[in-house]
All heavy atoms as an XYZ file, in Angstrom:
879
protein
N     -18.317    119.639     48.444
C     -17.423    118.590     48.843
C     -16.216    118.524     47.923
O     -15.078    118.337     48.392
C     -18.200    117.292     48.820
C     -17.422    116.098     49.052
S     -17.619    115.656     50.756
C     -16.865    114.127     50.786
N     -16.436    118.648     46.610
C     -15.377    118.630     45.660
C     -14.428    119.795     45.906
O     -13.200    119.677     45.806
C     -15.955    118.696     44.239
C     -14.946    118.400     43.184
C     -15.575    118.398     41.799
O     -16.609    117.733     41.612
O     -14.988    119.063     40.934
N     -14.950    120.932     46.239
C     -14.149    122.122     46.515
C     -13.301    121.888     47.753
O     -12.133    122.322     47.808
C     -15.034    123.340     46.714
N     -13.875    121.233     48.750
C     -13.116    120.962     49.955
C     -11.962    119.986     49.662
O     -10.846    120.167     50.179
C     -14.032    120.321     51.019
C     -15.027    121.260     51.611
C     -15.990    120.554     52.562
O     -15.850    119.330     52.804
O     -16.866    121.249     53.061
N     -12.209    118.991     48.806
C     -11.168    118.070     48.407
C     -10.034    118.817     47.658
O      -8.862    118.552     47.887
C     -11.725    116.941     47.544
C     -12.527    115.872     48.299
C     -13.087    114.863     47.296
C     -11.642    115.139     49.285
N     -10.450    119.727     46.752
C      -9.469    120.468     45.999
C      -8.622    121.351     46.933
O      -7.411    121.456     46.794
C     -10.146    121.376     44.959
C     -10.572    120.600     43.776
C     -11.107    121.521     42.719
N     -11.699    120.701     41.668
C     -12.445    121.145     40.705
N     -12.754    122.410     40.661
N     -12.913    120.341     39.801
N      -9.294    122.015     47.867
C      -8.556    122.844     48.836
C      -7.587    122.018     49.673
O      -6.453    122.409     49.913
C      -9.543    123.569     49.782
C     -10.295    124.691     49.069
O      -9.792    125.135     48.003
O     -11.318    125.134     49.610
N      -8.056    120.835     50.088
C      -7.220    119.925     50.859
C      -5.997    119.454     50.067
O      -4.862    119.478     50.528
C      -8.008    118.737     51.373
C      -7.224    117.834     52.256
O      -6.594    118.365     53.241
O      -7.147    116.621     52.013
N      -6.268    119.101     48.775
C      -5.182    118.649     47.922
C      -4.200    119.823     47.650
O      -2.983    119.650     47.610
C      -5.736    118.117     46.588
C      -6.390    116.750     46.680
C      -7.025    116.377     45.301
C      -5.403    115.690     47.095
N      -4.762    121.041     47.452
C      -3.918    122.204     47.218
C      -3.017    122.464     48.446
O      -1.846    122.753     48.328
C      -4.783    123.434     46.906
C      -3.967    124.594     46.473
C      -4.770    125.674     45.802
N      -5.158    125.251     44.485
C      -6.418    125.329     44.002
N      -7.386    125.839     44.705
N      -6.705    124.902     42.803
N      -3.592    122.351     49.656
C      -2.827    122.541     50.883
C      -1.701    121.478     51.003
O      -0.583    121.797     51.364
C      -3.733    122.489     52.111
C      -4.625    123.720     52.340
C      -5.574    123.441     53.471
C      -3.776    124.943     52.602
N      -2.093    120.250     50.706
C      -1.091    119.188     50.770
C       0.022    119.416     49.734
O       1.209    119.212     50.037
C      -1.746    117.828     50.503
C      -2.537    117.308     51.644
C      -3.085    115.926     51.334
N      -3.958    115.433     52.360
C      -4.532    114.264     52.334
N      -4.305    113.467     51.304
N      -5.305    113.878     53.308
N      -0.359    119.842     48.541
C       0.614    120.128     47.488
C       1.539    121.274     47.927
O       2.761    121.217     47.751
C      -0.096    120.440     46.179
C       0.815    120.747     44.970
C       1.696    119.538     44.666
C       0.001    121.119     43.764
N       0.944    122.333     48.492
C       1.758    123.480     48.934
C       2.743    123.038     50.029
O       3.900    123.443     50.026
C       0.848    124.601     49.461
C       0.111    125.313     48.333
O       0.513    125.164     47.169
O      -0.862    126.067     48.662
N       2.232    122.218     50.950
C       3.106    121.726     52.035
C       4.215    120.834     51.463
O       5.402    120.989     51.848
C       2.315    120.944     53.073
C       3.192    120.400     54.188
C       2.450    120.030     55.400
C       3.267    119.467     56.511
N       4.684    119.563     56.496
N       3.890    119.993     50.525
C       4.916    119.131     49.880
C       5.945    119.978     49.129
O       7.139    119.719     49.235
C       4.248    118.145     48.919
N       5.488    121.021     48.439
C       6.417    121.900     47.721
C       7.325    122.646     48.711
O       8.522    122.806     48.508
C       5.647    122.902     46.856
C       4.852    122.247     45.708
S       5.909    121.374     44.566
C       6.622    122.746     43.682
N       6.739    123.083     49.846
C       7.549    123.751     50.860
C       8.555    122.798     51.462
O       9.734    123.155     51.654
C       6.612    124.298     51.972
O       5.687    125.204     51.395
C       7.410    125.008     53.031
N       8.116    121.567     51.725
C       9.030    120.549     52.255
C      10.182    120.261     51.253
O      11.342    120.115     51.659
C       8.284    119.272     52.583
C       7.372    119.378     53.797
O       7.523    120.389     54.538
O       6.548    118.481     54.008
N       9.832    120.149     50.003
C      10.833    119.894     48.954
C      11.839    121.042     48.886
O      13.066    120.822     48.842
C      10.166    119.666     47.574
C       9.451    118.326     47.588
C      11.205    119.722     46.445
C       8.568    118.099     46.351
N      11.382    122.269     48.959
C      12.265    123.429     48.926
C      13.159    123.447     50.171
O      14.361    123.756     50.049
C      11.432    124.718     48.845
N      12.582    123.072     51.301
C      13.369    123.059     52.539
C      14.459    121.988     52.450
O      15.605    122.218     52.825
C      12.454    122.778     53.717
O      13.188    122.669     54.886
N      14.111    120.801     51.944
C      15.070    119.736     51.781
C      16.173    120.101     50.791
O      17.334    119.815     51.004
C      14.378    118.406     51.360
C      13.608    117.744     52.477
S      12.957    116.145     51.971
C      11.313    116.597     51.499
N      15.798    120.800     49.729
C      16.786    121.211     48.712
C      17.733    122.220     49.354
O      18.959    122.175     49.115
C      16.062    121.831     47.519
N      17.207    123.113     50.179
C      18.064    124.103     50.858
C      19.012    123.402     51.816
O      20.234    123.710     51.844
C      17.201    125.101     51.617
C      17.966    126.112     52.371
N      18.670    127.124     51.769
C      18.161    126.265     53.688
C      19.277    127.839     52.676
N      18.963    127.349     53.870
N      18.523    122.435     52.576
C      19.361    121.677     53.494
C      20.454    120.908     52.739
O      21.618    120.847     53.160
C      18.515    120.721     54.352
C      17.686    121.437     55.395
C      16.791    120.479     56.150
O      16.867    119.238     55.946
O      15.959    120.982     56.910
N      20.058    120.346     51.599
C      21.041    119.617     50.790
C      22.122    120.567     50.274
O      23.308    120.234     50.344
C      20.344    118.929     49.602
C      21.314    118.123     48.733
C      20.692    117.664     47.423
N      21.629    116.936     46.627
C      22.609    117.481     45.900
N      22.772    118.790     45.910
N      23.422    116.753     45.187
N      21.719    121.726     49.806
C      22.713    122.708     49.327
C      23.659    123.129     50.448
O      24.848    123.258     50.225
C      22.006    123.939     48.727
C      21.338    123.637     47.412
O      21.700    122.658     46.748
N      20.391    124.440     47.014
N      23.134    123.304     51.655
C      23.975    123.639     52.775
C      24.950    122.494     53.096
O      26.128    122.739     53.385
C      23.137    123.978     54.016
C      22.467    125.322     53.948
C      21.659    125.610     55.194
O      21.058    124.707     55.780
N      21.634    126.896     55.551
N      24.457    121.265     53.066
C      25.315    120.107     53.288
C      26.421    120.014     52.228
O      27.556    119.699     52.557
C      24.492    118.832     53.319
N      26.101    120.314     51.003
C      27.090    120.255     49.922
C      28.153    121.327     50.190
O      29.356    121.096     50.011
C      26.423    120.451     48.560
C      27.453    120.740     47.470
C      25.617    119.226     48.173
N      27.726    122.533     50.617
C      28.677    123.607     50.894
C      29.604    123.216     52.061
O      30.840    123.435     52.002
C      27.936    124.909     51.223
C      27.348    125.542     50.001
S      26.370    127.053     50.243
C      26.986    127.771     51.704
N      29.052    122.629     53.103
C      29.875    122.172     54.244
C      30.842    121.118     53.794
O      32.034    121.138     54.141
C      28.967    121.674     55.389
C      29.795    120.933     56.435
C      28.201    122.821     56.031
N      30.375    120.198     52.949
C      31.237    119.115     52.433
C      32.402    119.732     51.634
O      33.560    119.317     51.804
C      30.446    118.171     51.552
C      31.298    117.057     50.928
C      30.499    116.254     49.944
C      31.386    115.278     49.261
N      31.070    115.051     47.867
N      32.110    120.700     50.800
C      33.146    121.340     49.981
C      34.153    122.070     50.908
O      35.365    122.031     50.649
C      32.554    122.288     48.979
C      31.772    121.645     47.831
C      31.103    122.718     46.961
C      32.683    120.769     46.992
N      33.666    122.725     51.944
C      34.554    123.428     52.871
C      35.459    122.433     53.577
O      36.669    122.663     53.729
C      33.744    124.224     53.904
C      33.081    125.449     53.347
C      32.168    126.117     54.374
O      31.744    125.494     55.339
N      31.843    127.380     54.123
N      34.872    121.299     54.000
C      35.695    120.305     54.699
C      36.723    119.676     53.772
O      37.873    119.433     54.168
C      34.773    119.211     55.291
C      33.904    119.647     56.477
C      32.941    118.537     56.850
C      34.748    120.057     57.643
N      36.333    119.423     52.510
C      37.281    118.892     51.534
C      38.439    119.879     51.293
O      39.582    119.482     51.205
C      36.584    118.563     50.244
C      35.701    117.319     50.303
C      34.878    117.088     49.035
O      34.761    118.015     48.216
O      34.359    115.969     48.910
N      38.123    121.167     51.240
C      39.132    122.213     51.046
C      40.081    122.220     52.243
O      41.321    122.289     52.075
C      38.486    123.571     50.834
O      37.672    123.520     49.661
C      39.526    124.649     50.639
N      39.512    122.216     53.450
C      40.332    122.208     54.663
C      41.243    120.960     54.709
O      42.405    121.062     55.111
C      39.456    122.272     55.906
C      38.810    123.621     56.130
C      37.929    123.627     57.348
O      38.143    122.828     58.300
O      37.038    124.478     57.400
N      40.695    119.814     54.320
C      41.484    118.595     54.289
C      42.606    118.684     53.277
O      43.753    118.320     53.596
C      40.589    117.383     53.960
C      41.255    116.046     53.870
C      41.907    115.663     55.187
C      40.262    114.976     53.425
N      42.335    119.226     52.124
C      43.368    119.347     51.096
C      44.457    120.294     51.600
O      45.666    120.002     51.469
C      42.753    119.921     49.802
C      43.758    120.042     48.668
C      43.145    120.601     47.398
N      42.336    121.801     47.590
C      42.833    123.028     47.726
N      44.124    123.232     47.699
N      42.028    124.070     47.876
N      44.068    121.442     52.189
C      45.066    122.360     52.712
C      45.891    121.743     53.852
O      47.100    121.935     53.934
C      44.400    123.654     53.194
C      43.794    124.521     52.100
C      43.013    125.684     52.721
C      44.838    125.036     51.163
N      45.232    120.972     54.699
C      45.940    120.284     55.780
C      46.922    119.261     55.227
O      48.057    119.148     55.712
C      44.942    119.584     56.699
O      44.136    120.510     57.382
N      46.514    118.532     54.221
C      47.450    117.568     53.591
C      48.618    118.255     52.956
O      49.751    117.747     53.039
C      46.683    116.713     52.595
C      45.794    115.672     53.236
O      46.018    115.308     54.385
N      44.789    115.213     52.508
N      48.367    119.398     52.311
C      49.485    120.166     51.697
C      50.418    120.672     52.792
O      51.644    120.608     52.639
C      48.933    121.318     50.894
C      48.256    120.919     49.591
C      47.575    122.058     48.876
O      47.677    123.208     49.339
O      46.920    121.807     47.839
N      49.859    121.166     53.889
C      50.697    121.651     54.990
C      51.501    120.514     55.590
O      52.687    120.673     55.901
C      49.788    122.305     56.060
C      50.515    122.819     57.225
N      51.321    123.927     57.188
C      50.638    122.340     58.500
C      51.869    124.123     58.391
N      51.479    123.174     59.176
N      50.880    119.354     55.742
C      51.576    118.191     56.284
C      52.708    117.761     55.367
O      53.829    117.487     55.821
C      50.591    117.034     56.498
C      51.163    115.727     57.022
C      51.802    115.933     58.407
C      50.076    114.665     57.071
N      52.464    117.755     54.079
C      53.510    117.389     53.117
C      54.657    118.399     53.171
O      55.826    118.002     53.144
C      52.918    117.297     51.687
N      54.316    119.659     53.300
C      55.366    120.695     53.393
C      56.178    120.520     54.665
O      57.409    120.626     54.663
C      54.713    122.064     53.378
O      55.674    123.077     53.586
N      55.502    120.254     55.785
C      56.184    120.041     57.061
C      57.088    118.811     56.990
O      58.225    118.838     57.522
C      55.178    119.910     58.185
N      56.617    117.752     56.345
C      57.453    116.560     56.222
C      58.696    116.852     55.371
O      59.797    116.386     55.677
C      56.651    115.440     55.616
C      55.685    114.811     56.575
C      54.886    113.663     55.925
N      54.058    113.043     56.916
C      52.966    112.346     56.636
N      52.607    112.209     55.367
N      52.262    111.796     57.592
N      58.505    117.629     54.310
C      59.634    117.977     53.442
C      60.659    118.801     54.233
O      61.847    118.570     54.123
C      59.124    118.739     52.225
O      60.196    119.152     51.410
N      60.163    119.774     55.003
C      61.069    120.596     55.811
C      61.803    119.723     56.834
O      63.006    119.934     57.074
C      60.289    121.704     56.507
C      59.790    122.787     55.574
C      58.955    123.824     56.289
O      58.915    123.863     57.504
O      58.287    124.614     55.571
N      61.077    118.773     57.454
C      61.708    117.881     58.404
C      62.805    117.064     57.746
O      63.890    116.920     58.302
C      60.659    116.945     59.017
C      61.228    115.962     60.021
C      60.393    114.722     60.189
N      60.257    114.009     58.934
C      59.271    113.197     58.651
N      58.318    112.976     59.536
N      59.227    112.560     57.513
N      62.526    116.544     56.559
C      63.533    115.760     55.836
C      64.748    116.593     55.478
O      65.880    116.123     55.598
C      62.930    115.098     54.600
C      61.876    114.059     54.912
O      61.831    113.610     56.076
O      61.112    113.695     54.009
N      64.496    117.838     55.049
C      65.610    118.751     54.741
C      66.441    119.038     55.980
O      67.673    119.043     55.932
C      65.082    120.070     54.144
C      64.495    119.885     52.755
O      64.714    118.800     52.147
O      63.798    120.821     52.294
N      65.769    119.248     57.103
C      66.485    119.517     58.355
C      67.279    118.306     58.789
O      68.442    118.426     59.258
C      65.489    119.935     59.454
N      66.718    117.126     58.617
C      67.421    115.899     58.981
C      68.661    115.715     58.125
O      69.747    115.355     58.642
C      66.438    114.712     58.774
C      66.815    113.465     59.532
C      65.814    112.377     59.330
N      64.724    112.517     60.291
C      63.541    111.939     60.156
N      63.283    111.189     59.124
N      62.605    112.121     61.071
N      68.553    116.008     56.855
C      69.686    115.916     55.937
C      70.755    116.918     56.327
O      71.955    116.571     56.352
C      69.236    116.166     54.476
O      68.275    115.166     54.126
C      70.383    116.088     53.503
N      70.338    118.134     56.647
C      71.307    119.166     57.051
C      71.989    118.770     58.365
O      73.188    118.955     58.518
C      70.605    120.513     57.232
N      71.240    118.182     59.291
C      71.808    117.747     60.550
C      72.856    116.667     60.305
O      73.933    116.692     60.906
C      70.720    117.220     61.484
C      71.208    116.633     62.799
C      71.948    117.676     63.632
C      70.025    116.044     63.581
N      72.581    115.750     59.422
C      73.522    114.661     59.125
C      74.792    115.260     58.500
O      75.906    114.844     58.831
C      72.900    113.608     58.185
C      71.835    112.788     58.896
S      70.953    111.500     57.967
C      71.570    111.541     56.336
N      74.643    116.252     57.633
C      75.820    116.906     57.059
C      76.657    117.609     58.126
O      77.884    117.524     58.129
C      75.387    117.952     56.017
C      74.950    117.349     54.708
C      74.708    118.435     53.666
N      73.974    117.866     52.568
C      72.938    118.448     52.000
N      72.512    119.609     52.413
N      72.305    117.873     50.993
N      75.964    118.292     59.059
C      76.677    118.987     60.134
C      77.367    117.980     61.012
O      78.528    118.184     61.406
C      75.687    119.866     60.921
C      76.318    120.328     62.233
C      75.216    121.047     60.099
N      76.697    116.882     61.343
C      77.336    115.834     62.181
C      78.577    115.279     61.488
O      79.609    115.064     62.130
C      76.364    114.732     62.499
C      75.264    115.139     63.491
C      74.205    114.088     63.653
O      73.927    113.299     62.745
N      73.573    114.073     64.801
N      78.485    115.064     60.182
C      79.634    114.543     59.448
C      80.774    115.564     59.473
O      81.936    115.206     59.641
C      79.254    114.206     57.998
C      80.335    113.572     57.203
C      80.797    112.253     57.767
O      79.992    111.395     58.066
N      82.085    112.058     57.950
N      80.436    116.834     59.291
C      81.468    117.867     59.303
C      82.095    117.973     60.685
O      83.315    118.147     60.799
C      80.826    119.232     58.918
C      81.822    120.355     58.764
C      82.875    120.125     57.713
O      82.617    119.388     56.756
O      83.963    120.746     57.822
N      81.293    117.835     61.752
C      81.840    117.862     63.108
C      82.811    116.692     63.290
O      83.912    116.861     63.831
C      80.713    117.819     64.173
C      81.252    117.483     65.549
C      79.961    119.122     64.186
N      82.431    115.522     62.812
C      83.315    114.351     62.924
C      84.621    114.588     62.132
O      85.716    114.280     62.638
C      82.626    113.082     62.388
C      81.513    112.583     63.291
C      80.784    111.389     62.693
O      81.274    110.793     61.723
O      79.700    111.071     63.242
N      84.503    115.176     60.971
C      85.692    115.484     60.181
C      86.570    116.482     60.874
O      87.804    116.327     60.914
C      85.308    116.017     58.800
C      84.676    114.956     57.922
O      84.778    113.764     58.167
N      83.978    115.395     56.905
N      85.977    117.510     61.466
C      86.738    118.513     62.174
C      87.414    117.946     63.434
O      88.553    118.271     63.726
C      85.871    119.703     62.557
C      85.407    120.573     61.396
C      84.374    121.607     61.870
C      86.590    121.288     60.747
N      86.695    117.064     64.118
C      87.301    116.433     65.291
C      88.508    115.566     64.913
O      89.523    115.563     65.579
C      86.233    115.613     66.046
C      85.215    116.483     66.765
S      83.864    115.562     67.523
C      84.734    114.625     68.773
N      88.351    114.830     63.794
C      89.464    114.003     63.332
C      90.638    114.861     62.895
O      91.810    114.567     63.224
C      89.008    113.127     62.172
N      90.360    115.963     62.216
C      91.414    116.881     61.810
C      92.078    117.467     63.039
O      93.333    117.557     63.106
C      90.841    118.000     60.921
O      90.282    117.399     59.769
C      91.920    119.015     60.518
N      91.277    117.865     64.017
C      91.836    118.452     65.241
C      92.735    117.436     65.956
O      93.832    117.777     66.392
C      90.691    118.891     66.177
C      91.207    119.580     67.387
O      91.966    120.527     67.296
N      90.788    119.119     68.561
N      92.273    116.177     66.038
C      93.096    115.134     66.688
C      94.412    114.957     65.960
O      95.472    114.855     66.553
C      92.292    113.834     66.744
C      93.049    112.685     67.409
C      93.315    112.982     68.882
O      92.557    113.594     69.561
N      94.470    112.506     69.344
N      94.363    114.909     64.617
C      95.548    114.747     63.823
C      96.519    115.923     64.068
O      97.716    115.736     64.244
C      95.191    114.663     62.336
C      96.395    114.408     61.452
C      96.005    114.331     59.962
N      95.211    115.446     59.514
C      95.682    116.686     59.166
N      96.974    116.927     59.269
N      94.848    117.623     58.744
N      95.972    117.143     64.081
C      96.813    118.322     64.310
C      97.426    118.316     65.697
O      98.599    118.675     65.876
C      95.993    119.580     64.080
C      95.581    119.870     62.620
C      94.660    121.058     62.566
C      96.807    120.066     61.733
N      96.654    117.879     66.712
C      97.187    117.801     68.058
C      98.332    116.780     68.102
O      99.385    117.049     68.719
C      96.079    117.441     69.059
C      96.627    116.986     70.408
C      95.092    118.579     69.229
N      98.129    115.649     67.461
C      99.173    114.633     67.444
C     100.427    115.158     66.699
O     101.561    114.967     67.148
C      98.683    113.356     66.788
C      97.668    112.620     67.656
C      97.025    111.437     66.942
O      97.394    111.164     65.759
O      96.149    110.788     67.555
N     100.223    115.797     65.559
C     101.351    116.350     64.828
C     102.090    117.425     65.622
O     103.318    117.487     65.607
C     100.875    116.947     63.502
C     100.468    115.906     62.459
C      99.900    116.505     61.195
O      99.894    117.766     61.050
O      99.465    115.735     60.337
N     101.332    118.228     66.356
C     101.954    119.260     67.179
C     102.754    118.653     68.308
O     103.862    119.107     68.661
C     100.894    120.212     67.748
N     102.221    117.553     68.871
C     102.948    116.884     69.972
C     104.236    116.266     69.464
O     105.280    116.336     70.115
C     102.063    115.823     70.600
N     104.173    115.676     68.274
C     105.395    115.080     67.680
C     106.409    116.199     67.372
O     107.600    116.069     67.675
C     105.044    114.286     66.410
C     106.317    113.939     65.619
C     104.284    113.042     66.759
N     105.951    117.302     66.808
C     106.823    118.415     66.512
C     107.444    118.963     67.775
O     108.662    119.272     67.779
C     106.060    119.504     65.748
N     106.660    119.068     68.814
C     107.201    119.592     70.084
C     108.240    118.609     70.648
O     109.311    119.032     71.101
C     106.070    119.763     71.124
C     106.598    120.324     72.448
C     105.500    120.417     73.521
O     104.315    120.255     73.185
O     105.873    120.699     74.645
N     107.937    117.332     70.588
C     108.879    116.317     71.065
C     110.179    116.351     70.278
O     111.290    116.292     70.817
C     108.241    114.939     71.033
N     110.047    116.491     68.957
C     111.250    116.558     68.102
C     112.043    117.839     68.418
O     113.272    117.814     68.432
C     110.859    116.523     66.644
C     110.384    115.153     66.185
C     109.889    115.128     64.754
O     109.864    116.215     64.089
O     109.504    114.032     64.261
N     111.320    118.958     68.684
C     111.995    120.184     68.999
C     112.742    120.074     70.336
O     113.729    120.761     70.543
C     110.973    121.325     69.077
N     112.296    119.205     71.223
C     112.963    119.018     72.497
C     114.050    117.943     72.432
O     114.586    117.561     73.447
C     111.904    118.670     73.559
C     110.940    119.809     73.819
C     110.063    119.478     74.971
N     109.064    120.473     75.167
C     109.241    121.584     75.914
N     110.360    121.805     76.508
N     108.260    122.435     76.047
N     114.225    117.381     71.255
C     115.319    116.446     71.100
C     114.928    114.999     70.985
O     115.782    114.125     71.030
N     113.651    114.667     70.849
C     113.229    113.283     70.691
C     113.631    112.809     69.324
O     113.732    113.592     68.366
C     111.738    113.148     70.891
N     113.826    111.494     69.129
C     114.109    110.966     67.809
C     112.947    111.301     66.863
O     111.793    111.334     67.291
C     114.217    109.456     68.020
C     114.445    109.297     69.500
C     113.848    110.475     70.169
N     113.214    111.506     65.619
C     112.196    111.897     64.657
C     111.089    110.861     64.590
O     111.331    109.637     64.572
C     112.816    112.072     63.270
N     109.834    111.315     64.554
C     108.695    110.432     64.451
C     108.271    109.824     65.761
O     107.299    109.071     65.801
N     108.939    110.099     66.859
C     108.544    109.517     68.151
C     107.313    110.243     68.623
O     107.292    111.474     68.747
C     109.669    109.707     69.190
O     110.855    109.124     68.706
C     109.289    109.133     70.500
N     106.300    109.475     68.884
C     105.056    110.056     69.360
C     105.062    110.081     70.905
O     105.386    109.079     71.523
C     103.820    109.259     68.904
C     103.537    109.397     67.432
C     102.217    108.765     67.073
C     101.924    108.949     65.612
N     100.638    108.402     65.241
N     104.716    111.210     71.508
C     104.618    111.258     72.943
C     103.517    110.330     73.425
O     102.546    110.085     72.732
C     104.262    112.707     73.236
C     104.557    113.459     71.986
C     104.447    112.479     70.868
N     103.717    109.784     74.619
C     102.669    108.902     75.204
C     101.510    109.743     75.683
O     101.664    110.937     75.915
C     103.228    108.076     76.333
O     103.619    108.957     77.370
C     104.405    107.224     75.897
N     100.403    109.115     75.894
C      99.209    109.815     76.330
C      99.418    110.432     77.704
O      98.807    111.429     78.040
C      98.026    108.874     76.346
N     100.257    109.830     78.542
C     100.473    110.334     79.906
C     101.575    111.350     80.001
O     101.833    111.900     81.040
C     100.842    109.160     80.803
C      99.721    108.156     80.934
C     100.178    107.021     81.770
N      99.046    106.462     82.469
C      99.128    105.650     83.464
N     100.294    105.295     83.943
N      98.041    105.164     84.057
N     102.234    111.623     78.897
C     103.372    112.543     78.933
C     102.911    113.948     79.237
O     101.939    114.441     78.698
C     104.084    112.528     77.592
C     105.335    113.389     77.578
C     106.084    113.230     76.283
O     105.993    112.185     75.632
N     106.832    114.250     75.898
N     103.619    114.586     80.134
C     103.330    115.970     80.517
C     104.049    116.865     79.532
O     105.185    116.603     79.164
C     103.854    116.215     81.983
C     103.632    117.665     82.359
C     103.174    115.263     82.942
N     103.402    117.951     79.099
C     104.078    118.861     78.177
C     105.374    119.345     78.795
O     105.435    119.688     79.973
C     103.070    120.033     78.029
C     101.745    119.418     78.319
C     102.006    118.355     79.340
N     106.406    119.352     77.995
C     107.735    119.764     78.468
C     108.587    118.612     79.032
O     109.771    118.726     79.162
N     107.956    117.504     79.349
C     108.683    116.322     79.894
C     109.486    115.700     78.726
O     109.002    115.682     77.593
C     107.664    115.307     80.446
C     108.315    114.085     81.025
C     107.259    113.085     81.479
O     106.094    113.172     81.063
O     107.630    112.191     82.250
N     110.641    115.153     79.039
C     111.453    114.553     78.002
C     111.838    113.113     78.423
O     112.959    112.857     78.883
C     112.724    115.398     77.793
C     112.410    116.784     77.320
C     113.643    117.639     77.180
O     114.771    117.232     77.487
N     113.471    118.834     76.670
N     110.899    112.171     78.246
C     111.146    110.824     78.737
C     112.273    110.117     78.008
O     112.893    109.200     78.519
C     109.834    110.094     78.510
C     109.122    110.915     77.475
C     109.607    112.296     77.628
N     112.621    110.518     76.799
C     113.719    109.896     76.036
C     115.092    110.272     76.565
O     116.071    109.671     76.188
C     113.592    110.266     74.574
C     113.588    111.742     74.331
C     114.689    112.527     74.152
C     112.485    112.597     74.306
N     114.312    113.826     74.011
C     112.954    113.912     74.081
C     111.107    112.410     74.428
C     112.113    115.007     73.987
C     110.276    113.477     74.326
C     110.765    114.776     74.112
N     115.171    111.250     77.468
C     116.450    111.669     78.032
C     116.693    111.066     79.425
O     117.588    111.493     80.093
C     116.535    113.179     78.115
C     116.658    113.839     76.765
C     116.971    115.299     76.898
C     117.256    115.915     75.550
N     117.565    117.330     75.658
N     115.911    110.151     79.859
C     116.080    109.563     81.215
C     117.220    108.622     81.282
O     117.678    107.970     80.463
C     114.808    108.852     81.656
C     113.724    109.847     81.961
C     112.573    109.129     82.580
N     111.464    110.097     82.780
C     110.261    109.817     82.966
N     109.846    108.560     83.025
N     109.356    110.734     83.112
């Protein structure tokens, strides 16, 4: 009877040791998965930060381009106006007389 009890206890102990080893293996696998997920999260956060930085740089560049376009449009308008005044003066208009918006090129309203 004592031998049977010892065999039973030995079997129980072996099963408990096997269960403990299995649980330790599962825990190690869970730790590895956790580390992989943390690495993926870190890389994703770095990628997101990089994308945000690129977006901000692009936004800044766009604002610079828009400002330059506005400056060029203003310069173009000024040059068109100066050319119209020069043309009017060349056709005999008093100096500094600006042509009206409705004036047809070549028309000389000051000679009417």
